[in-house]
C-alpha positions in Angstrom: 26.9 71.4 193.8 30.0 69.3 193.3 32.5 68.2 196.0 34.5 71.1 197.4 38.1 69.9 197.4 40.0 73.0 196.4 41.6 75.3 199.0 41.8 79.1 198.7 44.0 80.7 201.3 43.3 84.3 202.2 45.2 86.9 204.2 42.9 89.0 206.4 43.4 91.5 209.2 42.5 90.6 212.8 39.5 92.8 212.5 38.3 91.1 209.3 38.7 87.6 210.8 36.8 88.7 214.0 34.0 90.2 211.9 33.7 87.1 209.7 33.6 84.8 212.7 31.0 86.9 214.6 28.9 87.3 211.4 29.1 83.5 210.7 28.1 82.7 214.3 25.1 85.0 214.1 24.1 83.6 210.7 24.5 80.0 212.0 27.0 79.1 209.4 30.7 78.6 208.9 33.2 81.4 208.1 34.0 79.5 204.9 30.4 79.4 203.9 29.9 83.1 204.8 33.0 84.2 202.8 32.3 82.0 199.8 28.7 83.2 199.6 29.8 86.8 199.5 32.6 86.1 197.0 30.1 84.1 194.8 27.7 87.0 194.8 30.4 89.5 193.9 31.8 87.3 191.2 28.4 86.8 189.6 27.8 90.6 189.6 31.2 91.3 188.0 30.7 88.6 185.4 27.2 89.7 184.6 28.3 93.4 184.3 31.0 92.3 181.8 29.0 89.9 179.6 27.3 92.5 177.5 28.0 95.9 176.2 25.3 98.5 175.7 25.7 100.9 172.8 23.3 103.6 171.5 21.0 102.3 168.8 22.4 104.7 166.1 25.9 103.4 166.8 24.7 99.8 166.6 23.0 100.6 163.3 26.3 102.1 162.0 28.2 99.0 163.0 25.8 96.7 161.2 26.0 98.9 158.1 29.8 98.8 158.2 29.8 95.0 158.5 27.5 94.8 155.5 29.9 96.9 153.4 33.4 95.5 154.2 36.4 97.6 153.2 38.1 96.6 150.0 41.2 94.5 150.2 44.6 96.1 150.1 46.1 95.6 146.6 49.0 93.3 147.8 46.5 91.1 149.7 44.1 90.9 146.7 47.0 90.0 144.4 48.2 87.3 146.8 44.7 85.8 146.9 44.2 85.8 143.1 47.7 84.8 141.8 49.0 81.4 142.7 52.2 81.5 144.5 53.3 78.0 143.8 52.9 76.0 140.6 52.4 72.2 140.5 55.0 70.4 138.5 
């Protein structure tokens, strides 16, 4: 792990601070290590839960079929792609 040189200030209640200090002492670690370990675990879980999206297989098949058959271009867009807008002189 790289050098930790960034500071993150947190506002906590007196109860939270007391709980964190007691838990860190029991675990034989620092409050900073205790809090960052818990935050790291929560962050990994949130990121993991949002990396993928599950869809039913029939919906996925419909999506793939739709991608294989793109909608036709709107006439003005098709015209703009076909006809040159500027002519070289």
